[in-house]
N, C-alpha and C positions, 0 to 999 in steps of 0.2 A: 566616777570610780573606775579604775582600770586595774586588772589583776592578770598575772601570768599563771597558767596552769598547764598540765600535760594531758595528752590523750594516751591511755594505756594501750597495750598490744591488743586488748579485747575491744577497743573502741570506746571505752568508758572515760568520762571526764568528771572531775569533782568541781563543783562551783563553790568558791569561797563563801563563807557565811555572810560576810558584809555585802557581797554582790547579791546574794539571795534576798537579804533583808531590803536592800535598796530597790530591788525589782518587785518586792512584795510576794516572793515565792516562799512557801513553807515546806518543811520537810515532809515528804510523802504526799504532797498535794499534786493534783493533776495539772499538767502544763500542756501547752500547744507549742510545737517546735516547727519552725518554717525557715525557708531560705529565701531571702529577698535581696536582690542585687548582690548575690555572693556572700551575704552576711547571714549567720545563723541567729534567729530570733527565738527567744524562749519567753512565753507569756503565761501568766496564771490563767487557767481555763475559765474559771469563774468570771474573771475580768473580761475575757474575750466575749463570753456570752452576754454579760451586761452591756458591753459596747455594741454588740449586734442588736440587742433588744432596743437600745436607744436609737440606733440607726433605723430600725424597722418602724419604730414609733414615729420618727420624723417623716419617713417616707409615706406612711399610711395615715398620718394625722388628719388630713382633710378628706379622706375617702369613706369614712364610716366603717372600714374594715378593721377587724381585730382578731386576736387569737381566740378569744371567747366566742365570737361569732363563727369563726371557722370550725371550731370544735362542735358547736351547736349544729351547724349544717351537716357535718360528718356523722354525728349521732343520729340525726333525723334520717339521713340517707341509709345508715346501717339498719335502722328500725324498719324502714320501708323494704329493704332487701330481705330482712328476716321475717316479715309478715307473710304467712303462707296463703292469705286470701288473694284472689286474682284482682 
């Protein structure tokens, strides 16, 4: 899908509804905007986070590391720091 649109004097641009639907973007939804090789890319933030989670899962799959383990370790560390006993 290709569409032509304009950028206003205030720097705003409207994305046509068909482009938003095709890209999986919803009205008012959070997006990530980046420039890659001179192209502006707009992605649904929830999809970006899902992709990152999948990548992290693949990287740490055989290490035994996990978000749950990390949180558990940080909580234990915080409890040790908060304990007034020497």
